[in-house]
VEXZAVEX-574354 format. One line per 8 residues: their letters; for each residue x, y, z of N, C-alpha, C. Coordinates in Angstrom, 1 decimal, decimal comma, always signed. Layout:
REM residues N
a> X:Y:Z:X:Y:Z:X:Y:Z ~ ...;
***
This chain:
REM residues 176
mggvvfap> +210,6:+149,8:+54,2:+210,1:+148,5:+54,6:+210,6:+147,4:+53,6 ~ +210,9:+147,8:+52,4:+211,2:+146,8:+51,4:+210,1:+146,6:+50,4 ~ +210,4:+145,9:+49,3:+209,4:+145,8:+48,3:+208,4:+144,6:+48,4 ~ +208,7:+143,7:+49,3:+207,9:+142,5:+49,4:+207,4:+142,4:+50,8 ~ +206,1:+142,1:+50,9:+205,4:+142,0:+52,2:+205,5:+140,5:+52,5 ~ +206,0:+140,2:+53,7:+206,1:+138,8:+54,2:+204,7:+138,1:+54,1 ~ +204,6:+137,0:+53,5:+203,4:+136,4:+53,2:+202,4:+136,2:+54,3 ~ +202,9:+135,8:+55,5:+202,0:+135,6:+56,7:+201,3:+137,0:+57,1;
tmlgvlkg> +202,1:+138,1:+56,9:+201,5:+139,4:+57,2:+200,4:+139,7:+56,3 ~ +200,5:+139,4:+55,0:+199,4:+139,7:+54,1:+198,2:+138,8:+54,4 ~ +198,5:+137,5:+54,8:+197,4:+136,6:+55,1:+196,6:+137,1:+56,3 ~ +197,4:+137,6:+57,3:+196,7:+138,1:+58,5:+195,8:+139,3:+58,2 ~ +196,3:+140,2:+57,3:+195,5:+141,4:+57,0:+194,3:+140,9:+56,2 ~ +194,4:+140,0:+55,3:+193,3:+139,5:+54,5:+192,3:+138,8:+55,5 ~ +192,7:+138,2:+56,6:+191,8:+137,6:+57,5:+191,2:+138,6:+58,5 ~ +191,6:+139,9:+58,3:+191,0:+141,0:+59,1:+191,7:+141,3:+60,4;
cspstgrw> +192,9:+140,8:+60,6:+193,6:+141,1:+61,9:+193,9:+142,6:+62,0 ~ +193,5:+143,1:+63,1:+193,7:+144,5:+63,4:+194,1:+144,7:+64,9 ~ +194,8:+145,7:+65,2:+195,1:+146,0:+66,6:+193,9:+146,4:+67,4 ~ +193,9:+146,1:+68,7:+192,9:+146,5:+69,6:+193,5:+147,4:+70,7 ~ +192,8:+148,4:+71,1:+193,3:+149,3:+72,1:+192,8:+148,8:+73,5 ~ +192,1:+147,7:+73,5:+191,8:+147,1:+74,8:+193,1:+146,6:+75,5 ~ +192,9:+146,3:+76,8:+194,1:+145,8:+77,6:+194,6:+144,5:+77,0 ~ +195,9:+144,5:+76,7:+196,5:+143,3:+76,2:+197,1:+142,4:+77,3;
rpelftas> +196,6:+141,2:+77,2:+197,1:+140,1:+78,1:+197,8:+139,1:+77,3 ~ +199,1:+139,1:+77,3:+199,8:+138,1:+76,4:+199,4:+136,7:+76,7 ~ +199,2:+135,9:+75,6:+198,9:+134,5:+75,7:+200,0:+133,6:+75,2 ~ +200,7:+134,1:+74,2:+201,8:+133,3:+73,6:+203,1:+133,8:+74,2 ~ +203,3:+135,1:+74,2:+204,6:+135,7:+74,6:+204,7:+135,6:+76,2 ~ +206,0:+135,3:+76,6:+206,3:+135,4:+78,0:+206,3:+136,9:+78,4 ~ +206,4:+137,2:+79,7:+206,5:+138,6:+80,1:+207,6:+139,3:+79,5 ~ +208,8:+138,7:+79,4:+210,0:+139,4:+78,9:+209,8:+139,6:+77,4;
qaalvtal> +209,2:+138,6:+76,7:+209,0:+138,8:+75,2:+208,0:+139,9:+75,0 ~ +206,9:+139,9:+75,8:+205,9:+141,0:+75,7:+206,6:+142,4:+75,9 ~ +207,4:+142,5:+76,9:+208,1:+143,7:+77,2:+209,0:+144,1:+76,0 ~ +209,7:+143,1:+75,4:+210,5:+143,4:+74,2:+209,7:+143,9:+73,0 ~ +208,6:+143,1:+72,8:+207,7:+143,5:+71,6:+207,2:+144,9:+71,8 ~ +206,8:+145,2:+73,0:+206,3:+146,6:+73,3:+207,3:+147,6:+73,1 ~ +208,5:+147,4:+73,7:+209,6:+148,4:+73,6:+210,1:+148,6:+72,1 ~ +210,2:+147,4:+71,4:+210,7:+147,5:+70,0:+209,7:+148,2:+69,1;
sdtiipat> +208,4:+147,8:+69,2:+207,4:+148,4:+68,4:+207,3:+149,9:+68,6 ~ +207,5:+150,3:+69,9:+207,4:+151,7:+70,2:+208,7:+152,5:+69,8 ~ +209,8:+151,7:+69,6:+211,0:+152,3:+69,1:+210,9:+152,6:+67,6 ~ +210,2:+151,6:+66,9:+210,0:+151,8:+65,5:+209,0:+152,9:+65,2 ~ +207,9:+152,9:+66,0:+206,9:+154,0:+65,8:+206,6:+154,6:+67,2 ~ +207,5:+155,6:+67,6:+207,3:+156,2:+68,9:+206,2:+157,2:+68,9 ~ +205,7:+157,5:+70,1:+204,7:+158,6:+70,3:+205,4:+159,9:+70,0 ~ +204,8:+160,7:+69,2:+205,2:+162,1:+68,9:+204,0:+163,0:+69,1;
dtkgaadv> +203,6:+163,7:+68,1:+202,3:+164,4:+68,2:+201,2:+163,5:+67,9 ~ +201,5:+162,3:+67,5:+200,5:+161,2:+67,4:+200,9:+160,1:+68,3 ~ +200,0:+159,2:+68,5:+200,2:+158,0:+69,4:+201,3:+157,1:+68,8 ~ +202,0:+156,4:+69,7:+203,0:+155,5:+69,3:+202,4:+154,1:+69,1 ~ +203,2:+153,1:+68,6:+202,7:+151,8:+68,3:+202,1:+151,1:+69,5 ~ +202,7:+151,2:+70,7:+202,1:+150,6:+71,9:+200,8:+151,2:+72,3 ~ +200,7:+152,5:+72,1:+199,5:+153,2:+72,5:+198,2:+152,7:+71,7 ~ +198,4:+152,2:+70,5:+197,3:+151,9:+69,6:+197,1:+150,3:+69,5;
gvpgfies> +197,9:+149,6:+70,4:+197,6:+148,1:+70,4:+198,5:+147,3:+69,5 ~ +199,6:+147,8:+68,9:+200,4:+147,1:+68,0:+201,0:+145,8:+68,7 ~ +201,5:+145,9:+69,9:+202,1:+144,6:+70,5:+201,1:+143,5:+70,5 ~ +199,9:+143,7:+70,9:+198,9:+142,7:+70,8:+198,6:+142,2:+69,4 ~ +198,6:+143,1:+68,5:+198,4:+142,7:+67,1:+199,6:+141,8:+66,6 ~ +200,8:+142,1:+67,0:+201,9:+141,3:+66,6:+201,8:+139,9:+67,2 ~ +201,4:+139,8:+68,5:+201,2:+138,5:+69,1:+200,1:+137,7:+68,4 ~ +199,0:+138,4:+68,1:+197,9:+137,7:+67,5:+198,3:+137,2:+66,1;
mvkdvyse> +199,1:+137,9:+65,4:+199,6:+137,4:+64,1:+200,5:+136,2:+64,2 ~ +201,4:+136,3:+65,2:+202,3:+135,2:+65,4:+201,6:+133,9:+65,9 ~ +200,6:+134,1:+66,8:+199,9:+133,0:+67,4:+198,8:+132,4:+66,5 ~ +198,1:+133,3:+65,8:+196,9:+132,8:+65,0:+197,1:+132,7:+63,5 ~ +198,1:+133,3:+63,0:+198,3:+133,3:+61,5:+199,5:+132,5:+61,1 ~ +200,6:+132,7:+61,8:+201,9:+132,0:+61,5:+201,7:+130,5:+61,6 ~ +202,5:+129,8:+60,7:+202,6:+128,4:+60,8:+203,5:+128,1:+62,1 ~ +203,5:+126,8:+62,5:+204,3:+126,4:+63,6:+205,8:+126,8:+63,4;
eqrtsfld> +206,2:+126,5:+62,2:+207,6:+126,8:+61,8:+207,9:+128,3:+61,9 ~ +207,0:+129,1:+61,3:+207,1:+130,6:+61,3:+207,1:+131,1:+62,7 ~ +206,2:+130,6:+63,5:+206,0:+131,0:+64,9:+207,3:+130,7:+65,7 ~ +207,9:+129,5:+65,5:+209,1:+129,2:+66,2:+210,3:+130,1:+65,7 ~ +210,3:+130,4:+64,5:+211,4:+131,2:+63,9:+211,2:+132,6:+64,5 ~ +210,0:+133,2:+64,6:+209,8:+134,5:+65,2:+210,2:+134,5:+66,6 ~ +209,8:+133,6:+67,4:+210,1:+133,5:+68,8:+211,6:+133,4:+69,0 ~ +212,3:+132,6:+68,2:+213,7:+132,5:+68,2:+214,4:+133,8:+67,9;
glerfdek> +213,8:+134,5:+66,9:+214,3:+135,8:+66,5:+214,2:+136,8:+67,7 ~ +213,1:+136,8:+68,4:+213,0:+137,6:+69,6:+214,1:+137,4:+70,6 ~ +214,3:+136,1:+70,9:+215,3:+135,7:+71,8:+216,7:+136,1:+71,4 ~ +217,1:+135,8:+70,1:+218,4:+136,2:+69,6:+218,6:+137,7:+69,6 ~ +217,5:+138,5:+69,3:+217,6:+139,9:+69,3:+218,0:+140,4:+70,7 ~ +217,3:+139,9:+71,7:+217,5:+140,3:+73,1:+218,8:+139,9:+73,6 ~ +219,3:+138,7:+73,2:+220,6:+138,2:+73,6:+221,7:+139,0:+73,0 ~ +221,5:+139,4:+71,8:+222,5:+140,3:+71,1:+222,6:+141,6:+71,8;
creqtgsa> +221,4:+142,1:+72,2:+221,3:+143,4:+72,9:+222,0:+143,3:+74,2 ~ +221,8:+142,2:+74,9:+222,5:+142,0:+76,3:+224,0:+142,0:+76,1 ~ +224,4:+141,2:+75,1:+225,9:+141,1:+74,8:+226,5:+142,4:+74,5 ~ +225,8:+143,3:+73,7:+226,4:+144,5:+73,2:+226,2:+145,7:+74,2 ~ +225,2:+145,6:+75,0:+224,9:+146,8:+75,8:+224,9:+146,5:+77,3 ~ +224,8:+145,2:+77,6:+224,8:+144,8:+79,0:+223,3:+144,8:+79,6 ~ +222,3:+145,1:+78,8:+220,9:+145,1:+79,3:+220,0:+144,5:+78,2 ~ +218,9:+144,1:+78,7:+217,8:+143,7:+77,8:+217,3:+144,9:+77,1;
fasldaga> +216,8:+144,7:+75,9:+216,4:+145,9:+75,1:+215,3:+146,7:+75,8 ~ +214,3:+146,1:+76,5:+213,3:+146,8:+77,1:+213,8:+147,6:+78,3 ~ +215,0:+147,3:+78,8:+215,5:+148,0:+80,0:+216,4:+149,2:+79,6 ~ +216,7:+149,3:+78,3:+217,5:+150,5:+77,8:+216,7:+151,7:+77,8 ~ +217,4:+152,9:+77,9:+216,6:+154,1:+77,7:+216,3:+154,3:+76,2 ~ +215,4:+155,2:+75,9:+214,9:+155,4:+74,5:+216,0:+155,7:+73,5 ~ +217,0:+156,5:+73,9:+218,1:+156,7:+73,0:+218,9:+155,5:+72,6 ~ +219,2:+154,7:+73,6:+220,0:+153,4:+73,4:+219,1:+152,4:+72,6;
qtefante> +217,8:+152,4:+72,9:+217,0:+151,5:+72,1:+217,0:+151,9:+70,6 ~ +216,9:+153,2:+70,3:+216,9:+153,7:+69,0:+218,2:+153,4:+68,3 ~ +219,3:+153,6:+69,0:+220,6:+153,3:+68,4:+220,8:+151,8:+68,1 ~ +220,4:+151,0:+69,0:+220,5:+149,5:+68,8:+219,6:+149,1:+67,6 ~ +218,4:+149,6:+67,6:+217,4:+149,2:+66,6:+217,9:+149,7:+65,2 ~ +218,4:+150,9:+65,1:+219,0:+151,4:+63,9:+220,1:+150,5:+63,3 ~ +221,0:+150,1:+64,2:+222,1:+149,2:+63,8:+221,5:+147,9:+63,3 ~ +220,5:+147,3:+64,0:+219,9:+146,0:+63,6:+219,2:+146,2:+62,3;
nrlaiene> +218,5:+147,3:+62,1:+217,8:+147,6:+60,8:+218,8:+147,6:+59,6 ~ +219,9:+148,3:+59,8:+220,9:+148,4:+58,8:+221,5:+147,0:+58,4 ~ +221,9:+146,3:+59,5:+222,4:+144,9:+59,3:+221,4:+144,0:+58,6 ~ +220,1:+144,1:+59,0:+219,1:+143,2:+58,4:+219,0:+143,5:+56,9 ~ +219,0:+144,8:+56,5:+218,9:+145,2:+55,1:+220,1:+144,6:+54,3 ~ +221,3:+144,8:+54,9:+222,5:+144,3:+54,3:+222,5:+142,8:+54,1 ~ +221,9:+142,0:+55,1:+222,0:+140,6:+55,1:+220,8:+139,9:+54,4 ~ +219,8:+140,6:+54,1:+218,6:+140,0:+53,6:+218,8:+139,3:+52,3;
aeegpqff> +219,5:+139,9:+51,4:+219,7:+139,3:+50,0:+220,3:+138,0:+50,1 ~ +221,3:+137,8:+50,9:+222,0:+136,5:+51,0:+221,4:+135,5:+52,0 ~ +220,8:+136,0:+53,1:+220,3:+135,1:+54,1:+218,8:+134,9:+54,1 ~ +218,1:+135,7:+53,3:+216,6:+135,6:+53,3:+216,0:+136,5:+54,4 ~ +214,7:+136,3:+54,7:+214,0:+137,2:+55,6:+214,7:+137,3:+56,9 ~ +214,9:+138,6:+57,3:+215,5:+138,9:+58,6:+214,5:+139,2:+59,7 ~ +214,7:+138,7:+60,9:+213,8:+138,9:+62,0:+213,4:+140,4:+62,1 ~ +214,4:+141,3:+62,1:+214,2:+142,7:+62,4:+213,2:+143,3:+61,3;
lvfkeltm> +213,4:+142,9:+60,1:+212,6:+143,5:+59,0:+211,2:+142,9:+59,1 ~ +211,0:+141,6:+59,5:+209,7:+141,0:+59,7:+209,0:+141,7:+60,8 ~ +209,7:+142,0:+61,9:+209,1:+142,6:+63,0:+208,7:+144,1:+62,7 ~ +209,6:+144,7:+62,0:+209,3:+146,1:+61,5:+208,0:+146,2:+60,6 ~ +207,9:+145,2:+59,7:+206,8:+145,1:+58,9:+205,5:+144,9:+59,7 ~ +205,5:+144,0:+60,6:+204,4:+143,7:+61,5:+204,0:+145,0:+62,2 ~ +205,0:+145,7:+62,7:+204,7:+146,9:+63,5:+204,0:+148,0:+62,6 ~ +204,5:+148,1:+61,4:+204,0:+149,2:+60,5:+202,6:+148,8:+59,9;
vgyfrtee> +202,5:+147,5:+59,6:+201,2:+147,1:+59,1:+200,1:+147,2:+60,2 ~ +200,5:+146,8:+61,4:+199,5:+146,9:+62,5:+199,2:+148,4:+62,8 ~ +200,2:+149,2:+62,8:+200,0:+150,6:+63,1:+199,1:+151,3:+62,1 ~ +199,3:+151,0:+60,8:+198,5:+151,7:+59,8:+197,2:+151,1:+59,5 ~ +196,9:+150,0:+60,3:+195,5:+149,4:+60,3:+194,7:+150,0:+61,4 ~ +195,3:+150,9:+62,2:+194,5:+151,6:+63,3:+194,0:+152,9:+62,8 ~ +193,0:+153,5:+63,4:+192,4:+154,8:+63,1:+193,5:+155,8:+63,2 ~ +194,3:+155,8:+64,2:+195,4:+156,7:+64,4:+196,4:+156,8:+63,2;
gatrvlry> +196,8:+155,6:+62,8:+197,8:+155,5:+61,7:+197,1:+155,8:+60,4 ~ +195,9:+155,4:+60,2:+195,3:+155,6:+58,9:+194,7:+157,0:+58,7 ~ +194,4:+157,7:+59,8:+193,7:+159,0:+59,6:+194,6:+160,2:+60,1 ~ +195,4:+159,9:+61,1:+196,1:+161,0:+61,7:+197,6:+161,1:+61,2 ~ +198,2:+160,0:+60,8:+199,5:+159,9:+60,4:+199,5:+160,0:+58,8 ~ +198,8:+159,2:+58,2:+198,6:+159,3:+56,7:+197,6:+160,4:+56,4 ~ +197,7:+160,9:+55,2:+196,7:+161,9:+54,7:+195,4:+161,1:+54,5 ~ +194,4:+161,6:+55,0:+193,1:+160,9:+54,9:+192,1:+161,7:+54,2;
edipgiyq> +191,4:+161,1:+53,2:+190,2:+161,7:+52,6:+189,1:+160,6:+52,6 ~ +188,0:+161,0:+53,1:+186,9:+160,0:+53,2:+186,6:+159,4:+51,9 ~ +186,5:+160,3:+50,9:+186,4:+159,8:+49,5:+187,6:+160,4:+48,7 ~ +188,6:+159,6:+48,4:+189,8:+160,1:+47,7:+189,5:+160,7:+46,3 ~ +190,2:+161,7:+46,0:+190,0:+162,3:+44,7:+188,9:+163,3:+44,8 ~ +188,8:+164,2:+43,8:+187,8:+165,2:+43,8:+186,7:+164,7:+42,8 ~ +185,5:+164,7:+43,3:+184,3:+164,3:+42,5:+183,8:+165,5:+41,7 ~ +183,8:+165,4:+40,4:+183,2:+166,4:+39,6:+182,1:+165,7:+38,7;
gcipfedv> +180,9:+165,8:+39,1:+179,8:+165,1:+38,5:+179,4:+165,6:+37,1 ~ +179,7:+166,8:+36,8:+179,2:+167,4:+35,5:+180,4:+168,1:+34,9 ~ +181,1:+167,4:+34,0:+182,2:+168,1:+33,3:+181,9:+168,0:+31,8 ~ +182,0:+169,2:+31,1:+181,8:+169,1:+29,7:+182,8:+168,1:+29,0 ~ +182,2:+167,4:+28,0:+183,0:+166,3:+27,4:+184,3:+166,9:+26,8 ~ +184,2:+168,1:+26,3:+185,4:+168,8:+25,6:+186,6:+168,9:+26,6 ~ +186,2:+169,1:+27,9:+187,3:+169,3:+28,9:+188,0:+167,9:+29,3 ~ +187,3:+166,8:+29,1:+187,9:+165,5:+29,4:+188,6:+165,0:+28,2;
grtwshnh> +188,2:+165,2:+27,0:+188,9:+164,8:+25,8:+188,5:+163,4:+25,3 ~ +188,3:+162,5:+26,2:+187,9:+161,1:+25,8:+187,1:+160,6:+27,0 ~ +186,4:+159,5:+26,7:+185,6:+158,8:+27,7:+186,5:+157,7:+28,3 ~ +186,2:+157,3:+29,5:+186,9:+156,2:+30,2:+186,5:+154,9:+29,6 ~ +187,4:+153,9:+29,6:+187,0:+152,6:+29,2:+187,5:+151,6:+30,3 ~ +187,0:+150,4:+30,2:+187,5:+149,3:+31,1:+187,4:+148,0:+30,4 ~ +188,2:+147,0:+30,8:+188,2:+145,7:+30,2:+187,2:+144,8:+30,9 ~ +186,6:+143,9:+30,2:+185,7:+142,9:+30,7:+186,4:+141,6:+30,9;
***
């Protein structure tokens, strides 16, 4: 994903944005944009032995982030990025991304991912990487992503309440 989280994504997470598994009715995205967002998020995190991105509500999460968290400029840039992505797909494959079969979607997305990584240093944030980040952040904020895909421990680490001081060697400290 890269070392830096796009600032609006972090803001949305801090505001508590999370995917919902309820029926998604797009409010900002057109029908073709919603189909693209669904297909692309599911290409990035497809269903395997766990649910894919679309199954856990990631497309609605992405729309919510763009609609409710992004500034007007960021929103316009994202929507333009969706359109350019689909136009490029049509030019290169003859079809909209959402109309391609899964193999062709994966191949096109992999190429776009590679190009975005190559171009980011010179051109700044790339649409595909922003979209990928939104997909991954949304997915791992769901129960499926957080408990079935990632290793989950209700209380991380092993609690040992009574350890002889000699076994520890020193006591813990903290700064005030």
